[in-house]
Gaussian input, Z-matrix of N, CA and C with variables (Angstrom, degrees):
# hf/3-21g

backbone

0 1
 N
 C     1     B1
 C     2     B2     1     A1
 N     3     B3     2     A2     1     D1
 C     4     B4     3     A3     2     D2
 C     5     B5     4     A4     3     D3
 N     6     B6     5     A5     4     D4
 C     7     B7     6     A6     5     D5
 C     8     B8     7     A7     6     D6
 N     9     B9     8     A8     7     D7
 C    10    B10     9     A9     8     D8
 C    11    B11    10    A10     9     D9
 N    12    B12    11    A11    10    D10
 C    13    B13    12    A12    11    D11
 C    14    B14    13    A13    12    D12
 N    15    B15    14    A14    13    D13
 C    16    B16    15    A15    14    D14
 C    17    B17    16    A16    15    D15
 N    18    B18    17    A17    16    D16
 C    19    B19    18    A18    17    D17
 C    20    B20    19    A19    18    D18
 N    21    B21    20    A20    19    D19
 C    22    B22    21    A21    20    D20
 C    23    B23    22    A22    21    D21
 N    24    B24    23    A23    22    D22
 C    25    B25    24    A24    23    D23
 C    26    B26    25    A25    24    D24
 N    27    B27    26    A26    25    D25
 C    28    B28    27    A27    26    D26
 C    29    B29    28    A28    27    D27
 N    30    B30    29    A29    28    D28
 C    31    B31    30    A30    29    D29
 C    32    B32    31    A31    30    D30
 N    33    B33    32    A32    31    D31
 C    34    B34    33    A33    32    D32
 C    35    B35    34    A34    33    D33
 N    36    B36    35    A35    34    D34
 C    37    B37    36    A36    35    D35
 C    38    B38    37    A37    36    D36
 N    39    B39    38    A38    37    D37
 C    40    B40    39    A39    38    D38
 C    41    B41    40    A40    39    D39
 N    42    B42    41    A41    40    D40
 C    43    B43    42    A42    41    D41
 C    44    B44    43    A43    42    D42
 N    45    B45    44    A44    43    D43
 C    46    B46    45    A45    44    D44
 C    47    B47    46    A46    45    D45
 N    48    B48    47    A47    46    D46
 C    49    B49    48    A48    47    D47
 C    50    B50    49    A49    48    D48
 N    51    B51    50    A50    49    D49
 C    52    B52    51    A51    50    D50
 C    53    B53    52    A52    51    D51
 N    54    B54    53    A53    52    D52
 C    55    B55    54    A54    53    D53
 C    56    B56    55    A55    54    D54
 N    57    B57    56    A56    55    D55
 C    58    B58    57    A57    56    D56
 C    59    B59    58    A58    57    D57
 N    60    B60    59    A59    58    D58
 C    61    B61    60    A60    59    D59
 C    62    B62    61    A61    60    D60
 N    63    B63    62    A62    61    D61
 C    64    B64    63    A63    62    D62
 C    65    B65    64    A64    63    D63
 N    66    B66    65    A65    64    D64
 C    67    B67    66    A66    65    D65
 C    68    B68    67    A67    66    D66
 N    69    B69    68    A68    67    D67
 C    70    B70    69    A69    68    D68
 C    71    B71    70    A70    69    D69
 N    72    B72    71    A71    70    D70
 C    73    B73    72    A72    71    D71
 C    74    B74    73    A73    72    D72
 N    75    B75    74    A74    73    D73
 C    76    B76    75    A75    74    D74
 C    77    B77    76    A76    75    D75
 N    78    B78    77    A77    76    D76
 C    79    B79    78    A78    77    D77
 C    80    B80    79    A79    78    D78
 N    81    B81    80    A80    79    D79
 C    82    B82    81    A81    80    D80
 C    83    B83    82    A82    81    D81
 N    84    B84    83    A83    82    D82
 C    85    B85    84    A84    83    D83
 C    86    B86    85    A85    84    D84
 N    87    B87    86    A86    85    D85
 C    88    B88    87    A87    86    D86
 C    89    B89    88    A88    87    D87
 N    90    B90    89    A89    88    D88
 C    91    B91    90    A90    89    D89
 C    92    B92    91    A91    90    D90
 N    93    B93    92    A92    91    D91
 C    94    B94    93    A93    92    D92
 C    95    B95    94    A94    93    D93
 N    96    B96    95    A95    94    D94
 C    97    B97    96    A96    95    D95
 C    98    B98    97    A97    96    D96
 N    99    B99    98    A98    97    D97
 C   100   B100    99    A99    98    D98
 C   101   B101   100   A100    99    D99
 N   102   B102   101   A101   100   D100
 C   103   B103   102   A102   101   D101
 C   104   B104   103   A103   102   D102
 N   105   B105   104   A104   103   D103
 C   106   B106   105   A105   104   D104
 C   107   B107   106   A106   105   D105
 N   108   B108   107   A107   106   D106
 C   109   B109   108   A108   107   D107
 C   110   B110   109   A109   108   D108
 N   111   B111   110   A110   109   D109
 C   112   B112   111   A111   110   D110
 C   113   B113   112   A112   111   D111
 N   114   B114   113   A113   112   D112
 C   115   B115   114   A114   113   D113
 C   116   B116   115   A115   114   D114
 N   117   B117   116   A116   115   D115
 C   118   B118   117   A117   116   D116
 C   119   B119   118   A118   117   D117
 N   120   B120   119   A119   118   D118
 C   121   B121   120   A120   119   D119
 C   122   B122   121   A121   120   D120
 N   123   B123   122   A122   121   D121
 C   124   B124   123   A123   122   D122
 C   125   B125   124   A124   123   D123
 N   126   B126   125   A125   124   D124
 C   127   B127   126   A126   125   D125
 C   128   B128   127   A127   126   D126
 N   129   B129   128   A128   127   D127
 C   130   B130   129   A129   128   D128
 C   131   B131   130   A130   129   D129
 N   132   B132   131   A131   130   D130
 C   133   B133   132   A132   131   D131
 C   134   B134   133   A133   132   D132
 N   135   B135   134   A134   133   D133
 C   136   B136   135   A135   134   D134
 C   137   B137   136   A136   135   D135
 N   138   B138   137   A137   136   D136
 C   139   B139   138   A138   137   D137
 C   140   B140   139   A139   138   D138
 N   141   B141   140   A140   139   D139
 C   142   B142   141   A141   140   D140
 C   143   B143   142   A142   141   D141
 N   144   B144   143   A143   142   D142
 C   145   B145   144   A144   143   D143
 C   146   B146   145   A145   144   D144
 N   147   B147   146   A146   145   D145
 C   148   B148   147   A147   146   D146
 C   149   B149   148   A148   147   D147
 N   150   B150   149   A149   148   D148
 C   151   B151   150   A150   149   D149
 C   152   B152   151   A151   150   D150
 N   153   B153   152   A152   151   D151
 C   154   B154   153   A153   152   D152
 C   155   B155   154   A154   153   D153
 N   156   B156   155   A155   154   D154
 C   157   B157   156   A156   155   D155
 C   158   B158   157   A157   156   D156
 N   159   B159   158   A158   157   D157
 C   160   B160   159   A159   158   D158
 C   161   B161   160   A160   159   D159
 N   162   B162   161   A161   160   D160
 C   163   B163   162   A162   161   D161
 C   164   B164   163   A163   162   D162
 N   165   B165   164   A164   163   D163
 C   166   B166   165   A165   164   D164
 C   167   B167   166   A166   165   D165
 N   168   B168   167   A167   166   D166
 C   169   B169   168   A168   167   D167
 C   170   B170   169   A169   168   D168

   B1=1.4450
   B2=1.5288
   B3=1.3164
   B4=1.4544
   B5=1.5241
   B6=1.3049
   B7=1.4631
   B8=1.5201
   B9=1.3088
   B10=1.4680
   B11=1.5266
   B12=1.3065
   B13=1.4541
   B14=1.5181
   B15=1.3259
   B16=1.4601
   B17=1.5170
   B18=1.3207
   B19=1.4608
   B20=1.5157
   B21=1.3021
   B22=1.4615
   B23=1.5125
   B24=1.3062
   B25=1.4517
   B26=1.5246
   B27=1.3209
   B28=1.4564
   B29=1.5242
   B30=1.3132
   B31=1.4602
   B32=1.5283
   B33=1.3132
   B34=1.4606
   B35=1.5224
   B36=1.3164
   B37=1.4651
   B38=1.5328
   B39=1.3263
   B40=1.4596
   B41=1.5310
   B42=1.3329
   B43=1.4653
   B44=1.5262
   B45=1.3100
   B46=1.4603
   B47=1.5260
   B48=1.3190
   B49=1.4693
   B50=1.5317
   B51=1.3193
   B52=1.4678
   B53=1.5192
   B54=1.3290
   B55=1.4550
   B56=1.5207
   B57=1.3360
   B58=1.4622
   B59=1.5243
   B60=1.3204
   B61=1.4730
   B62=1.5246
   B63=1.3235
   B64=1.4644
   B65=1.5223
   B66=1.3142
   B67=1.4676
   B68=1.5246
   B69=1.3278
   B70=1.4608
   B71=1.5205
   B72=1.3192
   B73=1.4637
   B74=1.5300
   B75=1.3282
   B76=1.4658
   B77=1.5283
   B78=1.3214
   B79=1.4564
   B80=1.5282
   B81=1.3413
   B82=1.4616
   B83=1.5293
   B84=1.3204
   B85=1.4636
   B86=1.5256
   B87=1.3230
   B88=1.4623
   B89=1.5206
   B90=1.3019
   B91=1.4666
   B92=1.5233
   B93=1.3310
   B94=1.4632
   B95=1.5224
   B96=1.3173
   B97=1.4638
   B98=1.5308
   B99=1.3134
   B100=1.4557
   B101=1.5247
   B102=1.3210
   B103=1.4594
   B104=1.5236
   B105=1.3362
   B106=1.4595
   B107=1.5221
   B108=1.3019
   B109=1.4598
   B110=1.5239
   B111=1.3297
   B112=1.4717
   B113=1.5285
   B114=1.3078
   B115=1.4708
   B116=1.5287
   B117=1.3093
   B118=1.4668
   B119=1.5244
   B120=1.3223
   B121=1.4623
   B122=1.5262
   B123=1.3188
   B124=1.4663
   B125=1.5171
   B126=1.3264
   B127=1.4641
   B128=1.5304
   B129=1.3282
   B130=1.4609
   B131=1.5260
   B132=1.3221
   B133=1.4593
   B134=1.5215
   B135=1.3195
   B136=1.4615
   B137=1.5313
   B138=1.3099
   B139=1.4614
   B140=1.5258
   B141=1.3273
   B142=1.4683
   B143=1.5307
   B144=1.3164
   B145=1.4576
   B146=1.5209
   B147=1.3207
   B148=1.4551
   B149=1.5105
   B150=1.3180
   B151=1.4599
   B152=1.5219
   B153=1.3158
   B154=1.4672
   B155=1.5251
   B156=1.3107
   B157=1.4668
   B158=1.5175
   B159=1.3082
   B160=1.4631
   B161=1.5204
   B162=1.3173
   B163=1.4598
   B164=1.5234
   B165=1.3196
   B166=1.4547
   B167=1.5217
   B168=1.3046
   B169=1.4779
   B170=1.4686
   A1=110.21
   A2=118.19
   A3=120.37
   A4=112.38
   A5=117.39
   A6=119.32
   A7=111.30
   A8=116.93
   A9=119.82
   A10=111.94
   A11=117.23
   A12=121.82
   A13=109.64
   A14=116.42
   A15=121.38
   A16=107.96
   A17=116.08
   A18=121.32
   A19=107.92
   A20=115.44
   A21=119.81
   A22=108.64
   A23=117.31
   A24=121.79
   A25=112.76
   A26=117.81
   A27=119.56
   A28=111.60
   A29=118.25
   A30=121.76
   A31=110.42
   A32=117.97
   A33=121.87
   A34=112.20
   A35=118.25
   A36=121.25
   A37=111.47
   A38=118.27
   A39=120.91
   A40=113.20
   A41=119.93
   A42=117.85
   A43=112.49
   A44=116.85
   A45=120.14
   A46=110.98
   A47=117.18
   A48=121.58
   A49=109.73
   A50=117.27
   A51=120.77
   A52=111.15
   A53=117.00
   A54=120.43
   A55=111.39
   A56=117.06
   A57=120.70
   A58=110.83
   A59=117.60
   A60=120.83
   A61=110.35
   A62=117.18
   A63=120.78
   A64=111.19
   A65=116.92
   A66=120.31
   A67=111.13
   A68=117.57
   A69=120.90
   A70=111.29
   A71=117.10
   A72=120.67
   A73=110.16
   A74=117.11
   A75=120.94
   A76=110.42
   A77=117.59
   A78=121.67
   A79=111.15
   A80=117.20
   A81=120.68
   A82=111.26
   A83=117.29
   A84=120.33
   A85=110.17
   A86=117.47
   A87=120.65
   A88=111.15
   A89=117.01
   A90=121.20
   A91=111.03
   A92=115.75
   A93=120.09
   A94=110.77
   A95=117.20
   A96=120.74
   A97=111.28
   A98=117.14
   A99=120.43
   A100=113.11
   A101=117.32
   A102=121.22
   A103=113.25
   A104=117.58
   A105=120.32
   A106=110.92
   A107=115.52
   A108=120.81
   A109=109.14
   A110=117.79
   A111=119.58
   A112=112.41
   A113=117.07
   A114=120.08
   A115=110.68
   A116=117.09
   A117=120.35
   A118=111.17
   A119=117.10
   A120=118.73
   A121=111.51
   A122=117.18
   A123=120.30
   A124=110.70
   A125=116.84
   A126=121.04
   A127=110.38
   A128=116.88
   A129=120.09
   A130=111.78
   A131=117.87
   A132=120.93
   A133=111.22
   A134=117.33
   A135=121.02
   A136=113.54
   A137=118.70
   A138=120.94
   A139=110.08
   A140=117.18
   A141=119.20
   A142=110.45
   A143=115.79
   A144=120.46
   A145=112.81
   A146=116.79
   A147=118.84
   A148=109.81
   A149=114.46
   A150=121.48
   A151=108.18
   A152=117.27
   A153=121.61
   A154=112.51
   A155=118.05
   A156=121.69
   A157=109.55
   A158=115.82
   A159=120.87
   A160=107.94
   A161=115.63
   A162=120.45
   A163=109.23
   A164=116.15
   A165=121.47
   A166=111.04
   A167=117.92
   A168=118.89
   A169=113.98
   D1=-46.56
   D2=-178.58
   D3=-80.87
   D4=-8.21
   D5=178.59
   D6=-70.31
   D7=-23.16
   D8=179.01
   D9=-79.73
   D10=-17.67
   D11=179.58
   D12=-75.81
   D13=119.32
   D14=-179.59
   D15=-100.83
   D16=121.36
   D17=178.87
   D18=-118.19
   D19=119.19
   D20=177.04
   D21=-95.46
   D22=131.92
   D23=-177.87
   D24=-71.45
   D25=-18.89
   D26=179.70
   D27=-69.20
   D28=-18.53
   D29=179.52
   D30=-68.86
   D31=-25.54
   D32=-178.75
   D33=-68.72
   D34=-10.61
   D35=-179.41
   D36=-73.43
   D37=-24.77
   D38=-176.59
   D39=-64.89
   D40=-44.93
   D41=175.02
   D42=-63.06
   D43=-34.93
   D44=178.29
   D45=-65.33
   D46=-42.98
   D47=178.05
   D48=-63.42
   D49=-42.33
   D50=178.99
   D51=-62.36
   D52=-42.15
   D53=178.72
   D54=-64.02
   D55=-43.31
   D56=-178.89
   D57=-64.25
   D58=-42.59
   D59=179.20
   D60=-64.31
   D61=-45.43
   D62=-179.81
   D63=-64.03
   D64=-43.85
   D65=179.62
   D66=-64.80
   D67=-37.37
   D68=178.97
   D69=-65.39
   D70=-43.87
   D71=178.71
   D72=-64.09
   D73=-44.99
   D74=179.44
   D75=-61.83
   D76=-43.63
   D77=179.31
   D78=-63.75
   D79=-41.80
   D80=-179.41
   D81=-64.81
   D82=-42.70
   D83=179.66
   D84=-67.23
   D85=-42.36
   D86=179.04
   D87=-64.16
   D88=-42.24
   D89=179.49
   D90=-62.79
   D91=-42.60
   D92=179.39
   D93=-64.56
   D94=-40.19
   D95=179.75
   D96=-67.22
   D97=-38.23
   D98=-179.67
   D99=-73.05
   D100=-23.59
   D101=-178.69
   D102=-90.59
   D103=0.50
   D104=-178.73
   D105=-67.07
   D106=143.21
   D107=176.98
   D108=-81.78
   D109=161.83
   D110=177.12
   D111=-59.52
   D112=-32.25
   D113=177.79
   D114=-64.87
   D115=-40.86
   D116=178.57
   D117=-67.25
   D118=-39.89
   D119=179.56
   D120=-65.80
   D121=-36.62
   D122=175.59
   D123=-64.85
   D124=-40.22
   D125=178.97
   D126=-61.68
   D127=-47.06
   D128=-179.60
   D129=-70.19
   D130=-29.39
   D131=178.56
   D132=-68.46
   D133=-27.74
   D134=-177.96
   D135=-90.06
   D136=-4.66
   D137=179.18
   D138=-68.77
   D139=138.13
   D140=178.27
   D141=-74.98
   D142=147.54
   D143=179.36
   D144=-84.67
   D145=-25.92
   D146=179.28
   D147=-138.94
   D148=155.43
   D149=-177.40
   D150=-90.70
   D151=134.23
   D152=-179.53
   D153=-85.36
   D154=-5.65
   D155=179.64
   D156=-86.28
   D157=127.42
   D158=178.77
   D159=-113.92
   D160=117.01
   D161=178.11
   D162=-81.92
   D163=146.51
   D164=-179.34
   D165=-93.62
   D166=24.39
   D167=-177.67
   D168=-88.81

């Protein structure tokens, strides 16, 4: 029954590629956050989270 099932080993590369891409993005964001100067952190701390302007559209 399982002899008819064809499994190609090259398919296993896709999870590895996904992990590498995700880890690279996470590492890049973490590195950028750790390299921020105190002036930049103060700037981002003062940014508003929501806009007080309500459009009537």
